[in-house]
N, C-alpha and C positions, 0 to 999 in steps of 0.2 A: 657674673654680674657684680660690679662694684657697688657696695652700699654707701661707702664714703671713703675718703682718702685716708689711708693709714700706711704704716710701714710693712704691711702684710703682702706687698707685691712680690711676685716671683721673679727672680733675676732671669735674664735671658739665658737659655741653656747654652753651655759651651759644647764643643764637639767632644763626644765621649772618648776616653782613652781606649787604646786597643784592648786592654784587659776587660773593660766593661762590655765588649762585644763577644766575649767568651762566656761559657757556662761550664766551669770546670767540674763541678760535682755532677751535673746532669750528664755531661759527656763521659765522665768516668763510669757512671752507672750503666750507661748505654754500652760502653766498650766492654764492661764486665759481663753484661748479659749476652754479648755476642760470642762469648767463648763456649766451648762444649763442656758444660759442667755436669757432673753426676752429683745432684743435690741431695745430700743425706743430712740436712740440717733444717731448721725452721726457716720460713713458714712451711707448714705441712703439705701445702699443695705441690711443693717441689717443682713448680713450673711445668707440671705434666701436661703435655699437649692435648691429651684426651679428657682432661678434667672438666667438670661443669663450669668452673671459674674461667678456664681458657675458652670454652665454648661460648660463654656469655659475654666476657669482656674482650676476648681476643688473646692469643698467645703472647703478644708483645707485653701486655700489662702484667701477666703473671711472671714473665721472664725478667721484668724490671723490678719485681717485688722482692728486694733483698733485706735481710736483717742488718742492724748496725754492726760495727766493729769488724769491718772488712779491711784487710791490709791493702794499703795503697789507695783507699777511698776515704775512709774516715778514721783510720787507725795508722799511726806512724807520724813522722815529722813532715810538716808542710804538705798536708793532704789536700786533695781536691775540695774536701769540705771546708778546710781552713781557708782556701782560696776563695770559695764562694761566699763565706761569711765576711771576709775582708772586702770583697767587691760590693757586697750589700751595704756594709758600713760606709764605704766611700760614696756609694750612690745616694744614700740618704743623709750623708753628712754627719755620721755618728763616730764616736770613739770606738764603739764596739756594738755588734749586732748579734743577737741570738735567734736561731730559727726555731719556731714553735710548731709542734704537730698536734696541739690541742686547742688551736684557735687563739684569738686575742684574749679570750677568757683566761687562758693560762698566763698570758702576760700581765693581765690585771691582778691575778692572784699573786704572782711573783712580786709585783710592785707593792702590793699591800703587805706582803710578808716581810719585806726588807725595811719598811718604814719605822718599825719600833726601834731600830738602831739609831734613829734620828730624834725621837721624842715620843711622847705618850699619846698624842692626839692628832688625828688626821683631819685636816680641813677639807671637806669634800663637797663638791657640787651635788645637790640632792638628787638630780636626775641622771646620776651615773648608771651604767649598766649593772645588772644584778651580779655579775661576776666580781665587781668591786666590793659589793656587800659580802659576797662569799669570801673575799679576801679578808674583810674585817672579822669574819667569823674565825678564819684560820689564824689571824694575827692576834686577836683579842684586844685590838686597839680601841680607845675611845674615838668618837667622831664628833666634829662640829660641822653641821650641814649649812651650806650656803644655798639659799633658794634661787632657782633660775627664774628668768622671766617666763611668763606663760601667756600665750595668745588665747584669750578666752573665746574668741570666735572659732578658732580652729581646734581648741582643746589640746594644744601641744606645748611642750616645754622647749625652750631654746637654751640659752647659756647664762653665764654669770658675768658681772662686770668686775674690773679690777678694784673699783671702790668697795664693792661688797666683799670681795676677797680680803682686802686690806682691813676692813672693819672686823671681819671674823678672826683674822690673825691678831688684831689688837686685843681681842678678848680671850685669846688662847695662848698663854705664855709658854705652854709646853708643846706647842705645835711641832710636828715632825715634818710635814710636807703639805703642799696643796695639791689636790687631785681634781682635775676638770675633764670635761668632754668637749672635744672640738674636732670635726664638725658634729652637729647634732644629726639625728636620724633624718631630719628634713633638709639637711645641707647648710644649716646656719653655722658660720665660722666665727669663733670668738676672737677677741683681741688678745691673742696669746702673748704678744710682746709686753703689753701693759700688765697682764696678770703675772707674767714671769718677773717683771720688775718689782711688783708688789711682794711676791713670794721671796725674792732674793733680798729685798730691803729688810724683811723680817728674819733673814738668815736661814731660810728653808728652801728646799728644791721644789720645782714644779713638775708634777707628773701629769701627762696628758694621755687620755684614752683617745687616740686618733684612729680608732678602728675603721671609721668610714673615710679617712683621708690618706690612705696608703699611696694614692696616686698624686698627692699634692707635691708641687715643686718640679714636676717633670714636663711642664709646658707653660708658656707665658700666660695662657688663659686661665690657669689654675692657681689657687692660693698657694702661698709659700707653706712649706711643711712646718710642723711645730718645733722641730729641732733647730731650724734656721731662725726661729723667732724667740728663742730663749728657753724652751723646755729642757728639762734635765733627763727625763726618762719617758719614753714614748712607746705605747703599744700600737702596733700597726696590723690591722686585719687584712693582710695582703690578698687573701682570696676574694674579698668583697668587690673591689673595683680595679685591682691591679692585676688580676688574671691568674693567680695560682689556684691550686685545687682547694676545694672546700675543706676547712679545718686547718689549713696552713696559715701561719702568721709570723710576725717578727716582733722583737723587742729591741729598741734602740736606746743606747746610752750616749748622752752628749759629752763632748769634751768641755768640762767646766769645773767650777769650784767644788762640786760634790762627786766628781767622777772617781777620784781615788778611793773614797769611802764606799761608794755604791758598787763599784765593779765587782769586788770579791763577794759582796753580799748577794748581788743579783746572780752571780755565777753559782753560788751554793744553793740559792733558792730555786734556780732553774733545774738543778739536778734533783731537787726534792719532788718537783711536780712534772718533769718531763718523762715521758714513757721510756723505759729501757729498751723498748722495741719500736723506736721511732721509724715511721714509714719512709723508705727511700723514695717512694713516689711523691709524697708530700714535699719532702726536702728538695727533690729535683725540681718540682714545680715552682718552688720559691726562687731557685737559681735562675730558671727560665723566665719567670715573671720579671725579675730584676733586669735581666738583659733586655727584655721587650720594652720595658718602661724607658730605660736609658736610650735605647736605639730607636724607639718608635714615636718620636715627637710628632711626626707628620700624622701618624695614625691616631694619636691622641687628639690632635687638632681636629681630625675628621669626626671623632666621637663628640667633641664639644659642639661642632657644627650641627651634628645630627640632633643633639639635645636642644640647641637653639632653634632649630626648625620646628620641633614639636611645640616649644613654648610660643613661638611666633604664630603657628597655626591655631593654637588654642586661643590666643588673644584675638586673632583676626576673626575667627568664627563666632566668638562672643558668648557661647553657651556656658562655658566653664571659665574659671579664673586660675591664675598661677599664684601659688602660695607665696613664693619668694618675692613677688612684686610688692608684698607688704612688709618685708623684712626691715625696711628703712625706719619703721616706727619703733624699733627695739634698740635701746642703746648698747646692748651686749653683742649685737651682730655687726660685724665689719665687712663680711663678704658672704657670698653664697657659692656653694659648690656647683659649677655649671653642669656637672654630669648627673645631678639629682633633679628629677622632674616631679615636683609636688603639685598636684592639681586639686583644687577645691571643687568637689563634685556636687555639693549641695546647691550651688548656683544653677546647676543643670537639672535639679529635681530628683536627685538620687543620692543615697548615702554612699560613702566610700566603701563600706563593707559590701553592699549590694553591687556596686560597680565592679569591685574586684571579683566577686563571685560570677557575675554574668560575663565579664571579659574572659575569665578562665573557662567557664562552661560553654559559652556560645561562640567564642571567637578564638579559643586556644591562645590567648594572650595572658602571660603571667606578669604581674607587677610585684614589687617587693613587699609592700605593706599597705594596709588600709586602716583608716580610723573612721569614726562616724562621719567625719567631714571631708575626708580627702583620700586620695591614693597617691602613692609614691612609686614612680618608675625610676630605674637606674640604668645607665649605660656605662659599661665597663670601658676603661681606658684602652683604646685600640679597637673597640667594637663599633660597628656601624649597622645597627639593626634596621629593619624595614619600618621606618617611622610613619610612612603613609598608612600602613596597615593599622598601626596603633591609633593614629588620629581618627581614621575612619571607624574603627571598632568603638572607640570612645564616644563618638558622636552618633552612633546608631543605638546607644543605650536608651531604653524607653524613658520618656519624660512627659507628663508625670508618670511615676513608676506604676505600671499595671501589675496586677497580681495574676498568678496562675495557680490552679488548685493543687498542683503537684508539689510546689516548693515554696510558694509565697503565702502571705497572710495580710489581712487588713492592717495589722500592726506594722509590718514591713513598709507598707505604702505610706502610712502616717509618718513613720520615722524617716522616710525619704526626704522630707522637706523640713523637718523640725525635730525637736526632742534630742538634740545632740548630746552625746556623752561629754561631760566636762571633767577634767582631771581633778581628782579629790585632793584636798589639802591634807598633808601628812598629819598623823596623830602625834601626840606628845611622846618624846623619847623618855623611857623610864629605866631601861637597861642597855648595856652595850650589846651589839649584835651577838658576840660570842656568849655572853652571860645568858641571853634569852635562848639562844640555840641549844645550849647544853643544860638548861634548867629542866627539872621535871615538868612535863607538859600533859595536857589532856586535849582530846578532840571533842568539840562541842558544835552544835548547830550554829550556822553563820550569825543568826540574829542574837544568839546568846554570847557570841564572841565580842560584840560591841561593848566597848569600855574596858576590855581586858587586853593584856599584853601579848602581842603576836610572838610565836616561837619560830615562825617561818618567814621567808621572803616571798612575797606574792607580786607578780609582775605581769601586766598585760603584754603579751608577746606575739610578734615583735612589736616594739623595739626592745623589750626586755628591761625597761626602766622600772624599778620597783615602785609600786604604789603603796605597799606596806612592808616595813622592815622588821626583822627580829628586834624586839625591844621597844617597838612603837605601840601605842594604844590603837586598837582597831576602832575605826569610826564607822557609823552607819553609812556615811557618804562613800567610803572606800568599798564597803560590802556591796552597795548598789552598783557602783562603777564596775567592779570585778565580775559581778553576776551578769550584768548587761553585756560586758565585753565577751564573756564566755558564751552568751546566747547569740551573739552576732555571727553571721556567716564567716567561717574560718577563724572564729574567735578562740583564743587559748590563753590560759593564765598559768604561767610558769610557777611551779611550787604548790599549785592547788592539790588538795587531797582527792578531789573528784572533778569531773569535767564541768559541772554546773556551779562549782564553788558553793556547795550547800553546807559544807563543814569546814571548820578552821581549827588549826592547832594553836593553843594558847598556853602561856605559862600557868602552871597549876597554882 
C-alpha cells in the first residue's frame, strides 16, 4: 500500500543472471553429504542413521550437518561459500554481504561495535530492537535517542523523520552514525532516502535494522530495500519473511563513501561474534532463500495477493479494522509492507492478546505477535497460506468476549474492550548502557526500583523494543506496562528476572 509518493518505489525486476539461479554453497554441501564418509569429527552425532536425531529429524538433516572449514566448500580459493556470498551481495545490491548464524541480532551487535571508529555517540531511534542496545553495551558508546512517532490508539511505535534525525545530529557534534529501524514490526516503512541524506549531510553513515524487510526489492509490489535508498550498513533477518531457517540472517555493506573504512572493521567484528561452529544447515538455507527470492517473483506476487485478500475481507466484513489503513496520519511512514497484516481486534470486542490465544488454542492458527489492541500476521515471500481459514477463525472469535471458568476471568472480559496498554515514555538517561550494565547492582522489588537507574534492558517481547534501557531511570509507568504485559496471555518481558516482573536490577 502506498502511503504517499516518494522515491521508495521498487524498480521493475530484471531477468536474473544465470548465476542467481544456482545455489553454490547448498549444492556443495548436498554433494558432500552424498559421499560415503566415515565421520570421526564433530558434530558428535556423526550422521549415524540409528541415532535419535536421525530418527526425529530424518537422516538427510544429520547427513547435511557439517562443521565449518571443509576443503572445497568453505576452505580454499574461490569456494562455494565465496560464490554464495557474492551472489547474495549482487541480489541485494551490496558491496559485500556476510552470512550470520546468530540472527539479525548478531548483525546489530556488529554494527554497534564498529561505530566507535567513526565517533563517540550513536544517534539512535529509541524504538530499536534490544540487540542494538546490547551492541551499545558491547561498544560502550554514548547514545542520543530520536523518539519515534507513537500511535496512541494502537499503543505502537512507528519510525522517525529525517527532520528529527537532522535535529539530533545538529546537537551531536561527535556523532558516529545514525541507526534506525525500517520497516517497523507493524510494517511501517520509513523514508530511508531522506534520512540517509540527513546522515550523509552531517558526514556520518546510516545503519538500518531492516530485519523485517529482507524481502524488500524483489517484487514491484514491495518497497525498495534500504541499500538502494541510501543506507550504508543493513541488517537483514532473512529467516523472517525471506524463507531461510530460523536464526539465519545477513549483513549487507553498501558501496559508498564509508565502505572502505567500514569493510575491514565489519569483517573483524564479524569474526568476534560469529560462531566458530557455524551451522552448514543455516548457511545453506541462506543460499537457497536468496535463489528463491530472485527467481520467485511470481510466487512473491501470489503472497502479496493473499495478504491483500485478507485485508479486503476484513474491511468488507466490518467487524475489525486494518491498522495500516491509518498509516497516512504519520509523517514518518511512506509505505507499508504488504506482507504484514496488522488487525485492530478491539473494534471486534476482544484484546489482541486474547485473540491470539484463542486462535492458537481453538483454531490452530498462529500469528506473529499480539498487543493489547491488535494482532499481526505475516505471510512469507513465496508462501500462500489458507487465508480463508484465517479470516473465518478470526471472525468466529467471541464478541463481546465471554469468560470460561477454566481460563478466563472478569478482568479479561473488561480488558477486551478497554484498558489498553499504552507505551510508557522512557525515563531520563543518567548513564551509558555499558556503564549501567557493568556497575555494581542490586535486585529490589519493582516498586522500589521506581526512580532508580536500571542495570538491565527490559523489553516487551515480541517485538523486543526496549521499554527500559540500562542507564535509564525506571518509571512507575514502565513498571505497570511491563507487569501488565507479563500478565497477558503469551506475555513475556525479555531481560526480566522473573516472569511477573516483580523484581528489577538497578544500579547500586
